[in-house]
C-alpha positions as CSV (number, residue, x, y, z in Angstrom):
1,M,72.9,166.5,110.0
2,P,71.0,168.1,107.2
3,S,68.1,166.0,105.8
4,A,68.8,164.2,102.6
5,S,67.5,165.7,99.3
6,V,67.4,164.7,95.7
7,T,70.3,167.0,95.1
8,E,72.7,164.4,96.5
9,D,72.2,162.6,93.2
10,L,72.3,165.7,91.0
11,T,75.0,168.1,90.0
12,G,74.6,171.9,90.2
13,G,74.3,172.0,86.4
14,E,71.5,169.5,86.4
15,I,69.6,171.5,89.0
16,E,70.1,174.7,87.1
17,K,68.7,173.0,83.9
18,M,65.6,171.9,85.9
19,L,65.1,175.5,87.1
20,L,65.4,176.9,83.6
21,E,63.0,174.3,82.2
22,A,60.5,175.0,85.0
23,R,60.7,178.8,84.3
24,R,60.0,178.2,80.6
25,L,56.9,176.3,81.5
26,V,55.8,179.1,83.9
27,E,56.3,181.8,81.3
28,S,54.4,179.8,78.7
29,A,51.5,179.1,81.1
30,V,51.3,182.8,82.1
31,D,51.1,183.9,78.5
32,R,48.5,181.2,77.8
33,H,46.3,182.1,80.7
34,R,46.8,185.9,81.1
35,N,43.5,186.8,79.4
36,E,41.4,184.0,80.9
37,G,39.5,186.1,83.5
38,Q,38.8,184.0,86.5
39,L,41.9,181.8,86.0
40,L,44.4,184.6,86.1
41,T,43.5,188.0,87.4
42,A,45.7,191.1,87.6
43,L,45.6,193.1,90.8
44,E,45.7,196.8,91.3
45,P,49.0,198.3,92.4
46,G,49.6,197.7,96.1
47,E,47.0,194.9,96.4
48,G,49.5,192.0,96.0
49,T,50.7,191.7,99.6
50,E,47.3,192.1,101.1
51,T,45.8,189.5,98.8
52,A,48.7,187.1,99.5
53,E,47.9,187.4,103.2
54,Q,44.3,186.5,102.6
55,V,45.4,183.5,100.6
56,V,47.7,182.4,103.4
57,D,44.9,182.8,106.0
58,C,42.6,180.5,103.9
59,A,45.1,177.7,103.5
60,T,44.3,174.4,105.2
61,R,47.0,172.0,104.1
62,S,50.1,173.5,102.5
63,L,51.7,176.8,101.6
64,V,54.7,177.4,99.5
65,V,56.1,180.9,99.5
66,V,59.0,182.6,97.6
67,L,60.4,186.0,98.5
68,S,63.3,187.0,96.3
69,G,63.8,190.8,96.8
70,R,64.4,193.1,99.7
71,H,62.1,192.4,102.5
72,G,60.7,195.7,103.7
73,E,57.9,196.7,106.0
74,E,55.3,195.4,103.6
75,T,56.3,191.8,104.3
76,A,55.8,192.0,108.1
77,P,52.1,191.1,108.0
78,L,52.8,188.3,105.5
79,V,55.4,186.7,107.8
80,A,52.9,186.9,110.7
81,A,50.3,185.3,108.5
82,L,52.7,182.5,107.7
83,G,53.3,182.0,111.4
84,R,49.6,181.7,112.1
85,A,49.2,179.2,109.3
86,A,52.0,177.0,110.7
87,A,50.6,177.2,114.2
88,R,47.3,175.8,113.0
89,G,49.0,172.8,111.3
90,V,49.5,174.0,107.8
91,D,52.8,172.8,106.1
92,V,54.5,176.1,105.4
93,R,57.7,176.3,103.3
94,L,59.4,179.6,102.6
95,L,62.2,180.0,100.1
96,A,64.2,183.2,100.1
97,R,67.4,184.6,98.5
98,L,70.8,184.2,100.2
99,A,70.8,188.0,100.7
100,V,68.3,187.5,103.6
101,L,71.3,186.5,105.8
102,E,72.1,190.2,105.8
103,D,68.6,191.3,106.5
104,R,68.6,191.3,110.3
105,L,65.1,192.8,110.7
106,F,63.5,190.2,108.5
107,L,65.3,187.3,110.3
108,E,64.1,188.7,113.6
109,R,60.5,188.7,112.3
110,L,60.8,185.1,111.2
111,D,62.1,184.1,114.6
112,K,59.4,186.0,116.4
113,Y,56.3,185.5,114.3
114,A,57.0,182.3,112.3
115,P,59.3,180.0,114.2
116,A,57.5,176.9,112.9
117,V,57.9,177.8,109.2
118,Q,60.4,175.8,107.2
119,V,62.9,178.3,105.6
120,R,65.5,177.6,103.0
121,L,67.8,179.9,101.1
122,A,68.7,179.8,97.4
123,G,71.3,181.6,95.3
124,A,69.5,181.2,92.0
125,P,66.9,183.8,90.8
126,L,63.5,183.1,92.2
127,Q,59.9,183.8,91.2
128,D,58.0,185.6,94.0
129,M,54.8,183.8,94.8
130,V,52.4,182.3,97.4
131,L,50.6,179.1,96.6
132,A,47.9,177.7,98.9
133,D,46.8,174.0,98.8
134,G,47.7,173.8,95.1
135,L,44.4,175.6,94.3
136,V,45.1,179.3,94.4
137,G,48.1,181.6,94.5
138,V,49.5,185.0,94.1
139,M,52.5,185.6,91.8
140,W,54.5,188.8,91.2
141,C,56.0,189.1,87.7
142,R,57.4,191.7,85.3
143,S,54.7,193.8,83.7
144,A,53.7,193.0,80.2
145,G,53.2,196.6,79.4
146,P,55.4,198.8,77.1
147,S,57.3,200.4,80.0
148,A,61.0,199.4,80.2
149,G,61.1,200.1,83.9
150,P,61.3,197.5,86.7
151,A,57.5,197.7,87.4
152,R,55.9,194.4,88.5
153,E,52.3,193.3,88.6
154,A,50.6,190.9,91.0
155,L,48.4,188.1,89.7
156,V,45.8,185.9,91.4
157,M,46.1,182.4,89.9
158,R,43.6,179.6,89.7
159,A,44.7,177.9,86.5
160,P,45.5,174.3,87.4
161,A,48.2,173.9,84.8
162,L,50.0,177.1,85.8
163,L,49.8,176.2,89.5
164,R,51.4,172.8,88.7
165,H,54.2,174.5,86.8
166,L,54.9,176.9,89.7
167,R,55.0,174.0,92.1
168,T,57.5,172.3,89.8
169,L,59.6,175.4,89.9
170,F,59.4,175.7,93.6
171,A,60.3,172.0,94.2
172,A,63.4,172.3,92.0
173,S,64.5,175.4,93.8
174,W,63.7,174.0,97.3
175,N,65.6,170.7,96.6
176,G,68.6,172.7,95.4
177,S,68.8,174.9,98.5
178,A,69.7,174.5,102.2
179,P,67.8,175.3,105.4
180,L,68.3,178.7,107.0
181,A,69.5,177.0,110.2
182,D,72.4,175.4,108.2
183,H,73.5,178.8,107.0
184,R,73.4,180.2,110.5
185,R,75.6,177.4,111.8
186,L,78.4,178.1,109.4
187,S,81.5,179.7,110.9
188,G,83.4,182.6,109.4
189,R,86.2,180.1,108.6
190,T,84.0,178.0,106.3
191,R,82.9,181.2,104.6
192,S,86.4,182.4,104.1
193,D,88.3,182.8,100.8
194,V,90.6,179.9,101.7
195,A,87.7,177.6,102.4
196,R,86.1,178.6,99.1
197,Q,89.4,177.8,97.3
198,I,89.6,174.4,99.0
199,L,86.0,173.7,98.0
200,L,86.7,174.7,94.4
201,A,89.7,172.4,94.4
202,L,87.5,169.5,95.6
203,S,84.8,170.2,93.0
204,S,87.4,170.3,90.2
205,G,88.8,166.8,91.1
206,R,92.3,168.0,91.9
207,T,94.5,165.7,93.9
208,D,95.4,166.7,97.4
209,E,99.0,167.2,96.4
210,V,98.2,169.5,93.5
211,A,95.6,171.5,95.5
212,A,97.9,171.9,98.5
213,R,100.7,173.1,96.3
214,E,98.4,175.7,94.5
215,L,97.2,177.0,97.9
216,G,100.6,177.2,99.3
217,M,100.1,174.8,102.2
218,S,101.3,171.3,103.2
219,V,99.3,168.3,102.2
220,R,98.7,167.5,105.8
221,T,97.3,171.0,106.5
222,Y,95.2,170.8,103.3
223,R,93.7,167.5,104.4
224,R,93.0,168.8,107.9
225,N,91.2,171.8,106.4
226,V,89.2,169.5,104.1
227,A,88.1,167.3,107.1
228,E,87.1,170.4,109.2
229,I,85.1,172.0,106.3
230,T,83.4,168.6,105.5
231,R,82.5,168.2,109.1
232,E,81.0,171.7,109.5
233,L,79.0,171.2,106.3
234,G,77.4,168.1,107.8
235,A,78.8,166.0,105.0
236,I,80.1,162.4,105.2
237,S,82.2,162.5,102.0
238,R,84.1,165.0,99.9
239,F,81.5,164.7,97.1
240,Q,78.7,165.4,99.5
241,A,80.6,168.4,100.9
242,G,80.7,169.9,97.4
243,V,77.0,169.4,96.9
244,R,76.3,170.9,100.3
245,A,78.6,173.9,99.5
246,A,76.7,174.6,96.3
247,E,73.4,174.4,98.2
248,L,74.7,176.8,100.8
249,G,75.9,179.3,98.2
250,L,79.6,178.7,99.0
251,L,80.1,177.6,95.4
252,P,78.4,178.7,92.1
253,P,75.3,176.6,91.4
254,A,76.8,175.4,88.1
255,T,79.9,174.0,89.8
256,A,79.4,170.3,89.6
257,P,81.3,168.4,92.2
258,R,83.1,165.3,90.8
259,P,83.3,162.1,92.7
260,Q,86.8,161.8,94.2
261,R,88.5,159.0,96.1
262,D,88.9,160.4,99.7
263,A,92.5,160.4,100.9
264,G,93.2,158.2,103.8
């Protein structure tokens, strides 16, 4: 059974609002501290990943890490560093995009070099960063220069207010996501279009009779499918199944499941 999280009491829309508010705080803090020398320092191109590895190696209590893009060769040393940190007792949490499920090489690196790292996947846009012990971090963000291209800059952060805002952003994203292991346990049936239509019907509050008719199946077949999907999601109710489906990216994050009386 998946561990309980605060999202069992929140809708997808409320989680999305939390993320948007946290991002506004982060953007404001970056603008405020960008020119404060020792508190926020821009790195030279190509130094971000190496500096992040150094930050990871210096962590003694906790590490929170977000990787949102494609995970190429440059992340291999970082994954290995996370594994070393977890092996020496550091609490390491890694949040990645759902697309990582299709990145076989990255998953193999996680399994080989960082098996003790807690990994969750999120469907919402993420802010790439590494935060160590709440004291120092590295963050990648869009360049503030005049170029309209996709160039990013890496920043070393020691500003306490900014670090707090980033941890708020991470916590909201983490609590609105699901463990990598849960994603790997899902069968193709639960990821199918039919299962998605059933989950959408549950989240909309349709009655079993209406949903079954719309999907072109008998009420008995519909209820059997609901029971099987709910069981595979590790949920104990239809409402919790909707929450779990949103966490696992099977439903849009803004789809708020509505409490519904389970059919007998």
